[in-house]
HTML snippet that shows the backbone in 3Dmol.js (N, CA, C, O; Angstrom):
<script src="https://3Dmol.org/build/3Dmol-min.js"></script>
<div id="view" style="width:600px;height:400px;position:relative"></div>
<script>
const pdb = `
ATOM      1  N   UNK A   1     121.791 112.701 101.569  1.00  0.00           N
ATOM      2  CA  UNK A   1     120.979 111.816 100.830  1.00  0.00           C
ATOM      3  C   UNK A   1     120.197 110.895 101.684  1.00  0.00           C
ATOM      4  O   UNK A   1     120.757 110.300 102.605  1.00  0.00           O
ATOM      5  N   UNK A   2     118.989 110.745 101.447  1.00  0.00           N
ATOM      6  CA  UNK A   2     118.131 109.859 102.301  1.00  0.00           C
ATOM      7  C   UNK A   2     117.893 108.509 101.744  1.00  0.00           C
ATOM      8  O   UNK A   2     117.417 108.362 100.618  1.00  0.00           O
ATOM      9  N   UNK A   3     118.220 107.504 102.526  1.00  0.00           N
ATOM     10  CA  UNK A   3     117.974 106.132 101.965  1.00  0.00           C
ATOM     11  C   UNK A   3     116.829 105.511 102.746  1.00  0.00           C
ATOM     12  O   UNK A   3     116.607 105.894 103.895  1.00  0.00           O
ATOM     13  N   UNK A   4     116.039 104.497 102.127  1.00  0.00           N
ATOM     14  CA  UNK A   4     115.132 103.765 102.740  1.00  0.00           C
ATOM     15  C   UNK A   4     115.177 102.362 102.151  1.00  0.00           C
ATOM     16  O   UNK A   4     115.397 102.167 100.955  1.00  0.00           O
ATOM     17  N   UNK A   5     114.970 101.426 103.004  1.00  0.00           N
ATOM     18  CA  UNK A   5     114.855  99.948 102.573  1.00  0.00           C
ATOM     19  C   UNK A   5     113.378  99.491 102.788  1.00  0.00           C
ATOM     20  O   UNK A   5     112.878  99.546 103.912  1.00  0.00           O
ATOM     21  N   UNK A   6     112.731  99.071 101.778  1.00  0.00           N
ATOM     22  CA  UNK A   6     111.393  98.489 101.926  1.00  0.00           C
ATOM     23  C   UNK A   6     111.230  97.084 101.347  1.00  0.00           C
ATOM     24  O   UNK A   6     111.869  96.684 100.374  1.00  0.00           O
ATOM     25  N   UNK A   7     110.330  96.368 102.019  1.00  0.00           N
ATOM     26  CA  UNK A   7     110.083  94.995 101.525  1.00  0.00           C
ATOM     27  C   UNK A   7     109.015  94.997 100.523  1.00  0.00           C
ATOM     28  O   UNK A   7     107.969  95.577 100.812  1.00  0.00           O
ATOM     29  N   UNK A   8     109.146  94.387  99.302  1.00  0.00           N
ATOM     30  CA  UNK A   8     108.278  94.438  98.266  1.00  0.00           C
ATOM     31  C   UNK A   8     107.916  92.958  98.072  1.00  0.00           C
ATOM     32  O   UNK A   8     108.476  92.305  97.191  1.00  0.00           O
ATOM     33  N   UNK A   9     106.945  92.393  98.918  1.00  0.00           N
ATOM     34  CA  UNK A   9     106.603  90.884  98.691  1.00  0.00           C
ATOM     35  C   UNK A   9     106.074  90.531  97.387  1.00  0.00           C
ATOM     36  O   UNK A   9     106.209  89.395  96.932  1.00  0.00           O
ATOM     37  N   UNK A  10     105.429  91.540  96.718  1.00  0.00           N
ATOM     38  CA  UNK A  10     104.854  91.203  95.387  1.00  0.00           C
ATOM     39  C   UNK A  10     105.907  90.940  94.334  1.00  0.00           C
ATOM     40  O   UNK A  10     105.674  90.199  93.379  1.00  0.00           O
ATOM     41  N   UNK A  11     106.991  91.511  94.498  1.00  0.00           N
ATOM     42  CA  UNK A  11     108.119  91.277  93.598  1.00  0.00           C
ATOM     43  C   UNK A  11     109.343  90.402  94.247  1.00  0.00           C
ATOM     44  O   UNK A  11     110.439  90.232  93.713  1.00  0.00           O
ATOM     45  N   UNK A  12     108.988  89.964  95.315  1.00  0.00           N
ATOM     46  CA  UNK A  12     109.915  88.911  96.096  1.00  0.00           C
ATOM     47  C   UNK A  12     111.370  89.653  96.169  1.00  0.00           C
ATOM     48  O   UNK A  12     112.345  89.096  95.665  1.00  0.00           O
ATOM     49  N   UNK A  13     111.476  90.788  96.742  1.00  0.00           N
ATOM     50  CA  UNK A  13     112.625  91.491  97.007  1.00  0.00           C
ATOM     51  C   UNK A  13     112.687  92.544  97.974  1.00  0.00           C
ATOM     52  O   UNK A  13     111.612  92.989  98.377  1.00  0.00           O
ATOM     53  N   UNK A  14     113.725  93.009  98.405  1.00  0.00           N
ATOM     54  CA  UNK A  14     113.963  94.124  99.285  1.00  0.00           C
ATOM     55  C   UNK A  14     114.459  95.250  98.381  1.00  0.00           C
ATOM     56  O   UNK A  14     115.315  94.981  97.538  1.00  0.00           O
ATOM     57  N   UNK A  15     113.990  96.478  98.493  1.00  0.00           N
ATOM     58  CA  UNK A  15     114.329  97.548  97.608  1.00  0.00           C
ATOM     59  C   UNK A  15     115.002  98.687  98.385  1.00  0.00           C
ATOM     60  O   UNK A  15     114.502  99.105  99.429  1.00  0.00           O
ATOM     61  N   UNK A  16     116.086  99.167  97.900  1.00  0.00           N
ATOM     62  CA  UNK A  16     116.785 100.386  98.476  1.00  0.00           C
ATOM     63  C   UNK A  16     116.532 101.628  97.602  1.00  0.00           C
ATOM     64  O   UNK A  16     116.855 101.621  96.414  1.00  0.00           O
ATOM     65  N   UNK A  17     115.943 102.714  98.195  1.00  0.00           N
ATOM     66  CA  UNK A  17     115.793 103.831  97.554  1.00  0.00           C
ATOM     67  C   UNK A  17     116.730 104.991  98.082  1.00  0.00           C
ATOM     68  O   UNK A  17     117.044 105.108  99.267  1.00  0.00           O
ATOM     69  N   UNK A  18     117.099 105.751  97.169  1.00  0.00           N
ATOM     70  CA  UNK A  18     117.964 106.870  97.573  1.00  0.00           C
ATOM     71  C   UNK A  18     117.326 108.140  97.010  1.00  0.00           C
ATOM     72  O   UNK A  18     117.227 108.291  95.792  1.00  0.00           O
ATOM     73  N   UNK A  19     116.890 109.061  97.890  1.00  0.00           N
ATOM     74  CA  UNK A  19     116.118 110.163  97.633  1.00  0.00           C
ATOM     75  C   UNK A  19     114.939 109.792  96.850  1.00  0.00           C
ATOM     76  O   UNK A  19     114.627 110.485  95.881  1.00  0.00           O
ATOM     77  N   UNK A  20     114.275 108.790  97.171  1.00  0.00           N
ATOM     78  CA  UNK A  20     113.060 108.283  96.492  1.00  0.00           C
ATOM     79  C   UNK A  20     113.238 107.552  95.203  1.00  0.00           C
ATOM     80  O   UNK A  20     112.248 107.142  94.598  1.00  0.00           O
ATOM     81  N   UNK A  21     114.483 107.362  94.739  1.00  0.00           N
ATOM     82  CA  UNK A  21     114.700 106.643  93.460  1.00  0.00           C
ATOM     83  C   UNK A  21     115.301 105.296  93.777  1.00  0.00           C
ATOM     84  O   UNK A  21     116.240 105.175  94.564  1.00  0.00           O
ATOM     85  N   UNK A  22     114.724 104.267  93.130  1.00  0.00           N
ATOM     86  CA  UNK A  22     115.212 102.906  93.265  1.00  0.00           C
ATOM     87  C   UNK A  22     116.670 102.580  92.873  1.00  0.00           C
ATOM     88  O   UNK A  22     116.925 102.629  91.670  1.00  0.00           O
ATOM     89  N   UNK A  23     117.563 102.287  93.645  1.00  0.00           N
ATOM     90  CA  UNK A  23     118.918 102.102  93.368  1.00  0.00           C
ATOM     91  C   UNK A  23     119.569 100.782  93.594  1.00  0.00           C
ATOM     92  O   UNK A  23     120.694 100.492  93.187  1.00  0.00           O
ATOM     93  N   UNK A  24     118.765  99.991  94.284  1.00  0.00           N
ATOM     94  CA  UNK A  24     119.250  98.667  94.665  1.00  0.00           C
ATOM     95  C   UNK A  24     118.237  97.602  95.008  1.00  0.00           C
ATOM     96  O   UNK A  24     117.207  98.003  95.549  1.00  0.00           O
ATOM     97  N   UNK A  25     118.364  96.316  94.780  1.00  0.00           N
ATOM     98  CA  UNK A  25     117.471  95.307  95.082  1.00  0.00           C
ATOM     99  C   UNK A  25     118.221  94.050  95.728  1.00  0.00           C
ATOM    100  O   UNK A  25     119.386  93.816  95.408  1.00  0.00           O
ATOM    101  N   UNK A  26     117.588  93.308  96.572  1.00  0.00           N
ATOM    102  CA  UNK A  26     117.991  92.167  97.116  1.00  0.00           C
ATOM    103  C   UNK A  26     116.821  91.085  96.750  1.00  0.00           C
ATOM    104  O   UNK A  26     115.821  91.036  97.466  1.00  0.00           O
ATOM    105  N   UNK A  27     116.946  90.322  95.756  1.00  0.00           N
ATOM    106  CA  UNK A  27     115.902  89.315  95.375  1.00  0.00           C
ATOM    107  C   UNK A  27     115.928  88.169  96.273  1.00  0.00           C
ATOM    108  O   UNK A  27     116.981  87.787  96.783  1.00  0.00           O
ATOM    109  N   UNK A  28     114.794  87.603  96.486  1.00  0.00           N
ATOM    110  CA  UNK A  28     114.681  86.297  97.301  1.00  0.00           C
ATOM    111  C   UNK A  28     113.665  85.528  96.701  1.00  0.00           C
ATOM    112  O   UNK A  28     112.854  86.018  95.915  1.00  0.00           O
ATOM    113  N   UNK A  29     113.674  84.105  97.107  1.00  0.00           N
ATOM    114  CA  UNK A  29     112.693  83.114  96.910  1.00  0.00           C
ATOM    115  C   UNK A  29     112.103  82.638  98.231  1.00  0.00           C
ATOM    116  O   UNK A  29     112.901  82.292  99.102  1.00  0.00           O
ATOM    117  N   UNK A  30     110.896  82.587  98.460  1.00  0.00           N
ATOM    118  CA  UNK A  30     110.429  82.122  99.753  1.00  0.00           C
ATOM    119  C   UNK A  30     110.099  80.689  99.576  1.00  0.00           C
ATOM    120  O   UNK A  30     109.212  80.315  98.808  1.00  0.00           O
ATOM    121  N   UNK A  31     110.852  79.856 100.323  1.00  0.00           N
ATOM    122  CA  UNK A  31     110.799  78.504 100.313  1.00  0.00           C
ATOM    123  C   UNK A  31     110.253  77.853 101.725  1.00  0.00           C
ATOM    124  O   UNK A  31     110.924  77.122 102.454  1.00  0.00           O
ATOM    125  N   UNK A  32     108.964  78.249 101.947  1.00  0.00           N
ATOM    126  CA  UNK A  32     108.375  77.799 103.164  1.00  0.00           C
ATOM    127  C   UNK A  32     108.925  78.432 104.312  1.00  0.00           C
ATOM    128  O   UNK A  32     109.191  77.713 105.276  1.00  0.00           O
ATOM    129  N   UNK A  33     109.138  79.643 104.374  1.00  0.00           N
ATOM    130  CA  UNK A  33     109.679  80.386 105.563  1.00  0.00           C
ATOM    131  C   UNK A  33     111.149  80.569 105.573  1.00  0.00           C
ATOM    132  O   UNK A  33     111.698  81.222 106.460  1.00  0.00           O
ATOM    133  N   UNK A  34     111.810  79.994 104.585  1.00  0.00           N
ATOM    134  CA  UNK A  34     113.229  80.130 104.492  1.00  0.00           C
ATOM    135  C   UNK A  34     113.391  81.042 103.141  1.00  0.00           C
ATOM    136  O   UNK A  34     112.870  80.689 102.082  1.00  0.00           O
ATOM    137  N   UNK A  35     114.093  82.143 103.256  1.00  0.00           N
ATOM    138  CA  UNK A  35     114.314  83.070 102.144  1.00  0.00           C
ATOM    139  C   UNK A  35     115.579  82.695 101.466  1.00  0.00           C
ATOM    140  O   UNK A  35     116.610  82.761 102.136  1.00  0.00           O
ATOM    141  N   UNK A  36     115.646  82.295 100.177  1.00  0.00           N
ATOM    142  CA  UNK A  36     116.861  82.088  99.534  1.00  0.00           C
ATOM    143  C   UNK A  36     117.161  83.413  98.743  1.00  0.00           C
ATOM    144  O   UNK A  36     116.370  83.849  97.907  1.00  0.00           O
ATOM    145  N   UNK A  37     118.291  83.996  99.041  1.00  0.00           N
ATOM    146  CA  UNK A  37     118.745  85.273  98.429  1.00  0.00           C
ATOM    147  C   UNK A  37     119.785  84.944  97.209  1.00  0.00           C
ATOM    148  O   UNK A  37     120.973  84.731  97.451  1.00  0.00           O
ATOM    149  N   UNK A  38     119.326  84.922  96.061  1.00  0.00           N
ATOM    150  CA  UNK A  38     120.234  84.539  94.944  1.00  0.00           C
ATOM    151  C   UNK A  38     120.987  85.803  94.259  1.00  0.00           C
ATOM    152  O   UNK A  38     121.958  85.660  93.515  1.00  0.00           O
ATOM    153  N   UNK A  39     120.453  86.986  94.581  1.00  0.00           N
ATOM    154  CA  UNK A  39     120.937  88.091  93.733  1.00  0.00           C
ATOM    155  C   UNK A  39     120.693  89.512  94.586  1.00  0.00           C
ATOM    156  O   UNK A  39     119.620  89.824  95.101  1.00  0.00           O
ATOM    157  N   UNK A  40     121.794  90.220  94.617  1.00  0.00           N
ATOM    158  CA  UNK A  40     121.721  91.528  95.278  1.00  0.00           C
ATOM    159  C   UNK A  40     122.358  92.451  94.242  1.00  0.00           C
ATOM    160  O   UNK A  40     123.306  92.031  93.579  1.00  0.00           O
ATOM    161  N   UNK A  41     121.901  93.648  94.073  1.00  0.00           N
ATOM    162  CA  UNK A  41     122.456  94.510  93.054  1.00  0.00           C
ATOM    163  C   UNK A  41     122.282  95.974  93.459  1.00  0.00           C
ATOM    164  O   UNK A  41     121.190  96.358  93.878  1.00  0.00           O
ATOM    165  N   UNK A  42     123.348  96.822  93.345  1.00  0.00           N
ATOM    166  CA  UNK A  42     123.328  98.283  93.536  1.00  0.00           C
ATOM    167  C   UNK A  42     123.682  98.858  92.301  1.00  0.00           C
ATOM    168  O   UNK A  42     124.568  98.289  91.663  1.00  0.00           O
ATOM    169  N   UNK A  43     123.101 100.000  91.782  1.00  0.00           N
ATOM    170  CA  UNK A  43     123.541 100.623  90.629  1.00  0.00           C
ATOM    171  C   UNK A  43     125.086 100.850  90.547  1.00  0.00           C
ATOM    172  O   UNK A  43     125.748 101.204  91.523  1.00  0.00           O
ATOM    173  N   UNK A  44     125.577 100.635  89.382  1.00  0.00           N
ATOM    174  CA  UNK A  44     127.054 100.560  89.296  1.00  0.00           C
ATOM    175  C   UNK A  44     127.693 101.845  89.706  1.00  0.00           C
ATOM    176  O   UNK A  44     128.775 101.800  90.292  1.00  0.00           O
ATOM    177  N   UNK A  45     127.153 102.915  89.463  1.00  0.00           N
ATOM    178  CA  UNK A  45     127.784 104.190  89.782  1.00  0.00           C
ATOM    179  C   UNK A  45     127.625 104.637  91.283  1.00  0.00           C
ATOM    180  O   UNK A  45     128.081 105.715  91.663  1.00  0.00           O
ATOM    181  N   UNK A  46     126.971 103.783  92.115  1.00  0.00           N
ATOM    182  CA  UNK A  46     126.844 104.017  93.485  1.00  0.00           C
ATOM    183  C   UNK A  46     127.471 103.009  94.433  1.00  0.00           C
ATOM    184  O   UNK A  46     127.396 103.103  95.658  1.00  0.00           O
ATOM    185  N   UNK A  47     128.084 102.056  93.788  1.00  0.00           N
ATOM    186  CA  UNK A  47     128.836 100.880  94.468  1.00  0.00           C
ATOM    187  C   UNK A  47     130.007 101.472  95.218  1.00  0.00           C
ATOM    188  O   UNK A  47     130.609 102.474  94.832  1.00  0.00           O
ATOM    189  N   UNK A  48     130.281 100.822  96.263  1.00  0.00           N
ATOM    190  CA  UNK A  48     131.483 101.252  97.132  1.00  0.00           C
ATOM    191  C   UNK A  48     131.125 102.257  98.175  1.00  0.00           C
ATOM    192  O   UNK A  48     132.025 102.743  98.860  1.00  0.00           O
ATOM    193  N   UNK A  49     129.845 102.617  98.353  1.00  0.00           N
ATOM    194  CA  UNK A  49     129.339 103.546  99.333  1.00  0.00           C
ATOM    195  C   UNK A  49     128.557 102.879 100.534  1.00  0.00           C
ATOM    196  O   UNK A  49     127.869 103.569 101.287  1.00  0.00           O
ATOM    197  N   UNK A  50     128.676 101.634 100.672  1.00  0.00           N
ATOM    198  CA  UNK A  50     127.968 100.995 101.743  1.00  0.00           C
ATOM    199  C   UNK A  50     126.558 100.623 101.560  1.00  0.00           C
ATOM    200  O   UNK A  50     125.964  99.929 102.385  1.00  0.00           O
ATOM    201  N   UNK A  51     125.989 101.100 100.434  1.00  0.00           N
ATOM    202  CA  UNK A  51     124.654 100.849 100.201  1.00  0.00           C
ATOM    203  C   UNK A  51     124.229  99.356 100.189  1.00  0.00           C
ATOM    204  O   UNK A  51     123.185  99.010 100.743  1.00  0.00           O
ATOM    205  N   UNK A  52     124.955  98.568  99.622  1.00  0.00           N
ATOM    206  CA  UNK A  52     124.640  97.045  99.585  1.00  0.00           C
ATOM    207  C   UNK A  52     124.671  96.597 100.965  1.00  0.00           C
ATOM    208  O   UNK A  52     123.849  95.735 101.276  1.00  0.00           O
ATOM    209  N   UNK A  53     125.499  97.042 101.876  1.00  0.00           N
ATOM    210  CA  UNK A  53     125.464  96.631 103.283  1.00  0.00           C
ATOM    211  C   UNK A  53     124.258  97.070 103.934  1.00  0.00           C
ATOM    212  O   UNK A  53     123.649  96.368 104.740  1.00  0.00           O
ATOM    213  N   UNK A  54     123.920  98.201 103.596  1.00  0.00           N
ATOM    214  CA  UNK A  54     122.604  98.866 104.296  1.00  0.00           C
ATOM    215  C   UNK A  54     121.448  98.053 103.857  1.00  0.00           C
ATOM    216  O   UNK A  54     120.587  97.725 104.674  1.00  0.00           O
ATOM    217  N   UNK A  55     121.378  97.696 102.564  1.00  0.00           N
ATOM    218  CA  UNK A  55     120.225  96.964 102.035  1.00  0.00           C
ATOM    219  C   UNK A  55     120.199  95.580 102.540  1.00  0.00           C
ATOM    220  O   UNK A  55     119.094  95.104 102.797  1.00  0.00           O
ATOM    221  N   UNK A  56     121.280  94.847 102.725  1.00  0.00           N
ATOM    222  CA  UNK A  56     121.306  93.503 103.198  1.00  0.00           C
ATOM    223  C   UNK A  56     121.087  93.516 104.792  1.00  0.00           C
ATOM    224  O   UNK A  56     120.503  92.589 105.353  1.00  0.00           O
ATOM    225  N   UNK A  57     121.515  94.453 105.373  1.00  0.00           N
ATOM    226  CA  UNK A  57     121.375  94.390 106.885  1.00  0.00           C
ATOM    227  C   UNK A  57     119.808  94.651 107.138  1.00  0.00           C
ATOM    228  O   UNK A  57     119.195  93.998 107.982  1.00  0.00           O
ATOM    229  N   UNK A  58     119.265  95.537 106.441  1.00  0.00           N
ATOM    230  CA  UNK A  58     117.824  95.831 106.732  1.00  0.00           C
ATOM    231  C   UNK A  58     116.899  94.557 106.319  1.00  0.00           C
ATOM    232  O   UNK A  58     115.889  94.213 106.935  1.00  0.00           O
ATOM    233  N   UNK A  59     117.398  93.959 105.233  1.00  0.00           N
ATOM    234  CA  UNK A  59     116.692  92.726 104.824  1.00  0.00           C
ATOM    235  C   UNK A  59     116.776  91.654 105.851  1.00  0.00           C
ATOM    236  O   UNK A  59     115.768  91.007 106.135  1.00  0.00           O
ATOM    237  N   UNK A  60     117.959  91.422 106.443  1.00  0.00           N
ATOM    238  CA  UNK A  60     118.204  90.385 107.457  1.00  0.00           C
ATOM    239  C   UNK A  60     117.536  90.749 108.636  1.00  0.00           C
ATOM    240  O   UNK A  60     117.023  89.847 109.299  1.00  0.00           O
ATOM    241  N   UNK A  61     117.451  91.955 109.026  1.00  0.00           N
ATOM    242  CA  UNK A  61     116.681  92.510 110.277  1.00  0.00           C
ATOM    243  C   UNK A  61     115.289  92.223 110.179  1.00  0.00           C
ATOM    244  O   UNK A  61     114.677  91.843 111.177  1.00  0.00           O
ATOM    245  N   UNK A  62     114.652  92.385 108.928  1.00  0.00           N
ATOM    246  CA  UNK A  62     113.316  92.052 108.615  1.00  0.00           C
ATOM    247  C   UNK A  62     113.073  90.592 108.651  1.00  0.00           C
ATOM    248  O   UNK A  62     112.012  90.166 109.108  1.00  0.00           O
ATOM    249  N   UNK A  63     114.017  89.775 108.183  1.00  0.00           N
ATOM    250  CA  UNK A  63     113.826  88.306 108.160  1.00  0.00           C
ATOM    251  C   UNK A  63     113.819  87.874 109.585  1.00  0.00           C
ATOM    252  O   UNK A  63     113.032  86.991 109.926  1.00  0.00           O
ATOM    253  N   UNK A  64     114.658  88.441 110.478  1.00  0.00           N
ATOM    254  CA  UNK A  64     114.720  88.055 111.901  1.00  0.00           C
ATOM    255  C   UNK A  64     113.426  88.369 112.614  1.00  0.00           C
ATOM    256  O   UNK A  64     112.958  87.563 113.417  1.00  0.00           O
ATOM    257  N   UNK A  65     112.785  89.616 112.320  1.00  0.00           N
ATOM    258  CA  UNK A  65     111.496  89.975 112.880  1.00  0.00           C
ATOM    259  C   UNK A  65     110.422  89.220 112.480  1.00  0.00           C
ATOM    260  O   UNK A  65     109.433  89.115 113.205  1.00  0.00           O
ATOM    261  N   UNK A  66     110.513  88.591 111.229  1.00  0.00           N
ATOM    262  CA  UNK A  66     109.373  87.684 110.749  1.00  0.00           C
ATOM    263  C   UNK A  66     109.662  86.239 111.272  1.00  0.00           C
ATOM    264  O   UNK A  66     108.804  85.378 111.081  1.00  0.00           O
ATOM    265  N   UNK A  67     110.812  85.929 111.915  1.00  0.00           N
ATOM    266  CA  UNK A  67     111.074  84.591 112.436  1.00  0.00           C
ATOM    267  C   UNK A  67     111.431  83.641 111.248  1.00  0.00           C
ATOM    268  O   UNK A  67     111.067  82.466 111.301  1.00  0.00           O
ATOM    269  N   UNK A  68     112.084  84.083 110.254  1.00  0.00           N
ATOM    270  CA  UNK A  68     112.398  83.200 109.135  1.00  0.00           C
ATOM    271  C   UNK A  68     113.793  82.901 109.211  1.00  0.00           C
ATOM    272  O   UNK A  68     114.439  83.365 110.150  1.00  0.00           O
ATOM    273  N   UNK A  69     114.377  82.142 108.293  1.00  0.00           N
ATOM    274  CA  UNK A  69     115.781  81.886 108.082  1.00  0.00           C
ATOM    275  C   UNK A  69     116.180  82.209 106.602  1.00  0.00           C
ATOM    276  O   UNK A  69     115.334  82.519 105.763  1.00  0.00           O
ATOM    277  N   UNK A  70     117.491  82.118 106.337  1.00  0.00           N
ATOM    278  CA  UNK A  70     117.983  82.484 104.943  1.00  0.00           C
ATOM    279  C   UNK A  70     118.843  81.511 104.476  1.00  0.00           C
ATOM    280  O   UNK A  70     119.463  80.803 105.269  1.00  0.00           O
ATOM    281  N   UNK A  71     118.961  81.383 103.162  1.00  0.00           N
ATOM    282  CA  UNK A  71     120.100  80.638 102.462  1.00  0.00           C
ATOM    283  C   UNK A  71     120.717  81.655 101.488  1.00  0.00           C
ATOM    284  O   UNK A  71     120.131  82.051 100.481  1.00  0.00           O
ATOM    285  N   UNK A  72     121.895  82.029 101.848  1.00  0.00           N
ATOM    286  CA  UNK A  72     122.569  83.091 101.002  1.00  0.00           C
ATOM    287  C   UNK A  72     123.267  82.492  99.789  1.00  0.00           C
ATOM    288  O   UNK A  72     124.453  82.171  99.861  1.00  0.00           O
ATOM    289  N   UNK A  73     122.572  82.339  98.705  1.00  0.00           N
ATOM    290  CA  UNK A  73     123.275  81.847  97.405  1.00  0.00           C
ATOM    291  C   UNK A  73     123.988  82.967  96.784  1.00  0.00           C
ATOM    292  O   UNK A  73     124.969  82.726  96.080  1.00  0.00           O
ATOM    293  N   UNK A  74     123.569  84.229  96.986  1.00  0.00           N
ATOM    294  CA  UNK A  74     124.284  85.471  96.498  1.00  0.00           C
ATOM    295  C   UNK A  74     125.589  85.629  97.283  1.00  0.00           C
ATOM    296  O   UNK A  74     125.591  85.561  98.512  1.00  0.00           O
ATOM    297  N   UNK A  75     126.707  85.844  96.561  1.00  0.00           N
ATOM    298  CA  UNK A  75     128.044  85.941  97.308  1.00  0.00           C
ATOM    299  C   UNK A  75     128.042  87.106  98.256  1.00  0.00           C
ATOM    300  O   UNK A  75     128.634  87.021  99.332  1.00  0.00           O
ATOM    301  N   UNK A  76     127.371  88.234  97.879  1.00  0.00           N
ATOM    302  CA  UNK A  76     127.408  89.406  98.792  1.00  0.00           C
ATOM    303  C   UNK A  76     126.682  89.185 100.088  1.00  0.00           C
ATOM    304  O   UNK A  76     127.156  89.601 101.146  1.00  0.00           O
ATOM    305  N   UNK A  77     125.485  88.508 100.025  1.00  0.00           N
ATOM    306  CA  UNK A  77     124.761  88.254 101.174  1.00  0.00           C
ATOM    307  C   UNK A  77     125.550  87.218 102.045  1.00  0.00           C
ATOM    308  O   UNK A  77     125.562  87.384 103.265  1.00  0.00           O
ATOM    309  N   UNK A  78     126.177  86.212 101.512  1.00  0.00           N
ATOM    310  CA  UNK A  78     126.941  85.217 102.201  1.00  0.00           C
ATOM    311  C   UNK A  78     128.180  85.961 102.890  1.00  0.00           C
ATOM    312  O   UNK A  78     128.456  85.724 104.066  1.00  0.00           O
ATOM    313  N   UNK A  79     128.865  86.805 102.175  1.00  0.00           N
ATOM    314  CA  UNK A  79     130.026  87.443 102.709  1.00  0.00           C
ATOM    315  C   UNK A  79     129.573  88.431 103.858  1.00  0.00           C
ATOM    316  O   UNK A  79     130.293  88.565 104.848  1.00  0.00           O
ATOM    317  N   UNK A  80     128.387  89.121 103.734  1.00  0.00           N
ATOM    318  CA  UNK A  80     127.881  89.885 104.719  1.00  0.00           C
ATOM    319  C   UNK A  80     127.696  89.269 106.005  1.00  0.00           C
ATOM    320  O   UNK A  80     128.099  89.769 107.055  1.00  0.00           O
ATOM    321  N   UNK A  81     127.031  88.089 105.902  1.00  0.00           N
ATOM    322  CA  UNK A  81     126.784  87.353 107.138  1.00  0.00           C
ATOM    323  C   UNK A  81     128.071  86.778 107.706  1.00  0.00           C
ATOM    324  O   UNK A  81     128.178  86.657 108.926  1.00  0.00           O
ATOM    325  N   UNK A  82     129.062  86.413 106.882  1.00  0.00           N
ATOM    326  CA  UNK A  82     130.386  85.884 107.310  1.00  0.00           C
ATOM    327  C   UNK A  82     131.052  87.013 108.195  1.00  0.00           C
ATOM    328  O   UNK A  82     131.642  86.780 109.250  1.00  0.00           O
ATOM    329  N   UNK A  83     130.891  88.230 107.650  1.00  0.00           N
ATOM    330  CA  UNK A  83     131.664  89.329 108.328  1.00  0.00           C
ATOM    331  C   UNK A  83     130.828  89.934 109.510  1.00  0.00           C
ATOM    332  O   UNK A  83     131.342  90.742 110.284  1.00  0.00           O
ATOM    333  N   UNK A  84     129.590  89.540 109.623  1.00  0.00           N
ATOM    334  CA  UNK A  84     128.787  90.041 110.685  1.00  0.00           C
ATOM    335  C   UNK A  84     128.091  88.879 111.383  1.00  0.00           C
ATOM    336  O   UNK A  84     126.920  88.575 111.154  1.00  0.00           O
ATOM    337  N   UNK A  85     128.934  88.206 112.307  1.00  0.00           N
ATOM    338  CA  UNK A  85     128.592  86.983 113.032  1.00  0.00           C
ATOM    339  C   UNK A  85     127.127  87.086 113.647  1.00  0.00           C
ATOM    340  O   UNK A  85     126.468  86.054 113.771  1.00  0.00           O
ATOM    341  N   UNK A  86     126.643  88.237 114.007  1.00  0.00           N
ATOM    342  CA  UNK A  86     125.390  88.348 114.731  1.00  0.00           C
ATOM    343  C   UNK A  86     124.220  87.991 113.839  1.00  0.00           C
ATOM    344  O   UNK A  86     123.078  88.058 114.294  1.00  0.00           O
ATOM    345  N   UNK A  87     124.447  87.615 112.591  1.00  0.00           N
ATOM    346  CA  UNK A  87     123.441  87.288 111.724  1.00  0.00           C
ATOM    347  C   UNK A  87     123.482  85.676 111.415  1.00  0.00           C
ATOM    348  O   UNK A  87     122.557  85.093 110.849  1.00  0.00           O
ATOM    349  N   UNK A  88     124.487  85.142 111.794  1.00  0.00           N
ATOM    350  CA  UNK A  88     124.715  83.713 111.488  1.00  0.00           C
ATOM    351  C   UNK A  88     123.613  82.704 112.030  1.00  0.00           C
ATOM    352  O   UNK A  88     123.398  81.587 111.560  1.00  0.00           O
ATOM    353  N   UNK A  89     122.961  83.283 113.085  1.00  0.00           N
ATOM    354  CA  UNK A  89     121.777  82.571 113.583  1.00  0.00           C
ATOM    355  C   UNK A  89     120.491  82.421 112.666  1.00  0.00           C
ATOM    356  O   UNK A  89     119.550  81.665 112.903  1.00  0.00           O
ATOM    357  N   UNK A  90     120.617  83.299 111.543  1.00  0.00           N
ATOM    358  CA  UNK A  90     119.581  83.278 110.523  1.00  0.00           C
ATOM    359  C   UNK A  90     119.759  82.204 109.455  1.00  0.00           C
ATOM    360  O   UNK A  90     118.823  81.881 108.723  1.00  0.00           O
ATOM    361  N   UNK A  91     120.910  81.683 109.378  1.00  0.00           N
ATOM    362  CA  UNK A  91     121.208  80.619 108.413  1.00  0.00           C
ATOM    363  C   UNK A  91     120.346  79.432 108.536  1.00  0.00           C
ATOM    364  O   UNK A  91     120.255  78.870 109.628  1.00  0.00           O
ATOM    365  N   UNK A  92     119.725  79.018 107.533  1.00  0.00           N
ATOM    366  CA  UNK A  92     119.006  77.738 107.607  1.00  0.00           C
ATOM    367  C   UNK A  92     119.944  76.658 107.861  1.00  0.00           C
ATOM    368  O   UNK A  92     121.102  76.776 107.463  1.00  0.00           O
ATOM    369  N   UNK A  93     119.531  75.525 108.538  1.00  0.00           N
ATOM    370  CA  UNK A  93     120.403  74.453 108.728  1.00  0.00           C
ATOM    371  C   UNK A  93     120.931  73.901 107.411  1.00  0.00           C
ATOM    372  O   UNK A  93     120.159  73.811 106.457  1.00  0.00           O
ATOM    373  N   UNK A  94     122.113  73.553 107.312  1.00  0.00           N
ATOM    374  CA  UNK A  94     122.775  73.067 106.061  1.00  0.00           C
ATOM    375  C   UNK A  94     123.185  74.101 105.176  1.00  0.00           C
ATOM    376  O   UNK A  94     123.676  73.795 104.089  1.00  0.00           O
ATOM    377  N   UNK A  95     123.040  75.314 105.518  1.00  0.00           N
ATOM    378  CA  UNK A  95     123.657  76.486 104.634  1.00  0.00           C
ATOM    379  C   UNK A  95     124.817  77.117 105.260  1.00  0.00           C
ATOM    380  O   UNK A  95     125.339  78.114 104.763  1.00  0.00           O
ATOM    381  N   UNK A  96     125.228  76.579 106.314  1.00  0.00           N
ATOM    382  CA  UNK A  96     126.399  77.132 107.117  1.00  0.00           C
ATOM    383  C   UNK A  96     127.554  76.637 106.650  1.00  0.00           C
ATOM    384  O   UNK A  96     128.622  76.964 107.169  1.00  0.00           O
TER     385      UNK A  96
END
`;
const viewer = $3Dmol.createViewer("view");
viewer.addModel(pdb, "pdb");
viewer.setStyle({}, {cartoon: {color: "spectrum"}});
viewer.zoomTo();
viewer.render();
</script>
């Protein structure tokens, strides 16, 4: 199964596709270069396969490339950053 994560700025989200089908999203709000991630979702029947981690990792890597920071109000994004300390530098001041 082939997965791909793409940034969809028109919908303010990162999208995960599996064999070309949209199966997950990580929504965000851009607050002047800081992306607030309030919601991440993977289709229910596909949860537990690491797809959420793949989606969030790709989104955070893109945020880093763009020189932005994040505020993880979504519990999953916050937990991912907590479990992967290499992403803590992306946290906006005050959200640590």
